[in-house]
DOKETI-800816 format. One line per field, with one value per residue: residue number from 1; residue in three letters; x, y, z of N, C-alpha, C in turn. Coordinates in steps of 0.05 Angstrom, whole numbers, m for minus. Each point is the difference from the previous one (the first is absolute). Last residue first. Layout:
! DOKETI-800816
vextor <- c(NUM	...)
kolkol <- c(ALA	...)
n.x <- c(X	...)
n.y <- c(Y	...)
n.z <- c(Z	...)
ca.x <- c(X	...)
ca.y <- c(Y	...)
ca.z <- c(Z	...)
c.x <- c(X	...)
c.y <- c(Y	...)
c.z <- c(Z	...)
***
This chain:
! DOKETI-800816
vextor <- c(89	88	87	86	85	84	83	82	81	80	79	78	77	76	75	74	73	72	71	70	69	68	67	66	65	64	63	62	61	60	59	58	57	56	55	54	53	52	51	50	49	48	47	46	45	44	43	42	41	40	39	38	37	36	35	34	33	32	31	30	29	28	27	26	25	24	23	22	21	20	19	18	17	16	15	14	13	12	11	10	9	8	7	6	5	4	3	2	1)
kolkol <- c(LYS	ARG	ILE	ASP	LEU	THR	LYS	ILE	ILE	ALA	ARG	TYR	ARG	MET	LEU	ASP	THR	ARG	LYS	LEU	TYR	ASP	LEU	LEU	ALA	ARG	ARG	LYS	GLY	VAL	LEU	ASN	LEU	LEU	ALA	ARG	GLN	THR	GLY	PHE	ASP	LYS	LYS	ASN	SER	LYS	LEU	HIS	GLU	THR	LEU	HIS	ASP	ILE	ARG	LEU	THR	PHE	LEU	ALA	ILE	GLN	SER	GLU	SER	SER	GLY	THR	ASN	LYS	ASP	SER	GLY	GLY	HIS	LYS	LYS	PHE	ILE	ASP	LYS	LYS	VAL	LYS	SER	THR	LEU	TYR	MET)
n.x <- c(m139	58	71	62	37	72	m37	m72	4	56	m44	m57	45	10	m70	m76	m94	m67	4	m28	m105	m26	8	m55	m68	3	m12	m78	m36	16	m41	m106	m6	17	m75	m75	26	m15	m80	m29	33	17	83	67	102	37	m21	62	92	m5	m8	96	52	m15	31	73	m16	m40	74	59	m27	m2	72	28	m37	m2	m11	31	92	52	86	68	26	m60	12	27	m44	m85	m12	13	m63	m71	13	m9	m86	m53	m35	m23	m40)
n.y <- c(m202	39	52	39	m30	m62	m70	m54	m74	m78	m75	m52	m71	m76	m70	m53	m50	46	101	51	8	60	89	27	27	103	78	17	40	99	69	30	68	85	54	43	82	68	31	67	96	67	47	45	28	m74	m62	m18	m34	m90	m51	m17	m83	m75	m26	m36	m78	m64	m39	m61	m85	m48	m28	m81	m78	m16	29	53	m8	47	35	m53	m39	24	87	92	20	39	83	65	9	47	99	35	20	68	39	90	82)
n.z <- c(227	m74	m81	m67	m89	m14	56	m13	m73	7	44	m55	m49	43	25	m71	0	73	11	m74	5	53	m29	m66	43	45	m48	m20	61	m4	m50	37	61	m53	m49	54	28	m63	0	69	38	74	24	m53	11	18	m63	m61	15	m3	m83	m37	33	m43	m81	m6	23	m52	m77	25	m11	m85	m33	45	m38	m97	m96	m67	m56	m70	24	51	88	88	65	m50	m70	8	18	m66	m61	25	2	m64	m36	76	86	49	m46)
ca.x <- c(m33	10	m28	1	m8	m4	36	m13	m17	10	24	m19	m9	22	18	35	14	8	19	33	11	m13	22	12	m4	m11	37	14	m18	10	27	m3	m10	10	14	m9	10	17	6	m1	5	m26	12	m16	m15	8	m16	m20	m13	3	m18	m7	2	m24	m37	17	19	m15	m17	24	m10	m24	11	15	m14	15	m30	m2	m19	m16	m29	m3	19	m11	m16	22	30	10	m7	27	22	4	m8	24	9	9	4	15	m1)
ca.y <- c(m24	m15	m14	m1	22	7	10	8	40	15	7	16	26	15	25	10	m6	m14	m7	m3	m19	m22	m10	3	m26	m28	9	9	m21	m23	m20	m21	m12	2	m21	m20	m11	m8	m30	m24	m7	9	m21	m12	19	7	1	3	25	m2	8	26	16	m1	9	35	14	13	25	21	16	10	27	16	17	m10	m17	21	m7	m23	30	19	1	m13	m27	m17	m6	m29	m9	2	m19	m19	2	m1	m29	m9	m21	m15	m21)
ca.z <- c(3	24	24	28	m4	m23	7	30	8	m8	20	29	m23	m6	21	m1	m23	m9	35	7	m34	7	13	4	m16	5	m2	m17	m9	34	m17	m23	9	31	m12	m10	17	12	m8	m1	m29	m13	15	m12	m4	25	14	m16	3	36	11	m19	12	38	m2	m26	28	8	m12	m1	37	18	m15	3	20	14	27	33	15	m16	m14	m25	3	m15	11	30	m16	m11	18	12	0	0	10	1	m7	m28	m22	17	4)
c.x <- c(3	m36	0	m27	m14	2	8	35	m9	m15	17	19	m14	2	14	10	28	9	m13	15	31	11	m10	26	25	m5	m4	16	17	m6	21	43	m7	11	32	14	m16	13	25	m3	m12	m9	m38	m13	m26	0	1	m21	m23	m5	m14	m31	m12	22	m7	m24	8	m5	m29	m25	21	0	m49	0	16	m14	13	m26	m16	m19	m21	m21	1	28	6	m11	5	22	m2	m9	20	21	m1	0	30	6	m5	17	12)
c.y <- c(24	m12	m12	6	11	28	25	11	26	26	18	27	22	19	4	37	1	m49	m32	m2	5	m18	m30	m8	m12	m42	m26	m16	m17	m28	m21	m2	m33	m39	m13	m17	m32	m9	m5	m19	m46	m21	m18	m13	1	26	28	m1	11	44	3	8	35	24	m5	3	29	9	8	19	16	10	5	22	24	2	m4	m16	7	m5	m22	6	3	m29	m32	m10	m7	m17	m28	m19	11	m35	m26	m16	m1	m14	m14	m20	m20)
c.z <- c(31	m2	17	12	31	8	m23	m1	19	m17	m14	9	20	m17	m2	20	0	m29	m16	29	16	m19	19	3	m14	m2	15	8	m20	m8	13	m7	m14	8	12	m18	m8	8	m14	m13	3	m21	5	20	m7	m11	24	25	m19	m2	20	10	m16	9	34	1	m14	31	30	m14	6	20	4	m11	20	26	7	0	30	26	m7	m9	m47	m23	m9	9	24	5	4	15	13	m11	m1	24	2	m4	m23	m15	16)
***
């Protein structure tokens, strides 16, 4: 499995401040980005996997909503997470 509890804790520690801070926008965006990257690689080799394609689109929508929220509330945190994760709009 690509998403173990250790990997999640590392993501939350790096982007959320501590491994217990799982609800911050930055940590959720980082987790969604990891999952999106994994599903994108999967779809490169399995082009007809439409269930995964739908899940990928849902994740991208959730991440976009969180990014929009962060941009609306705190522009500096938004710019920092965009730069850290190398997400472009």
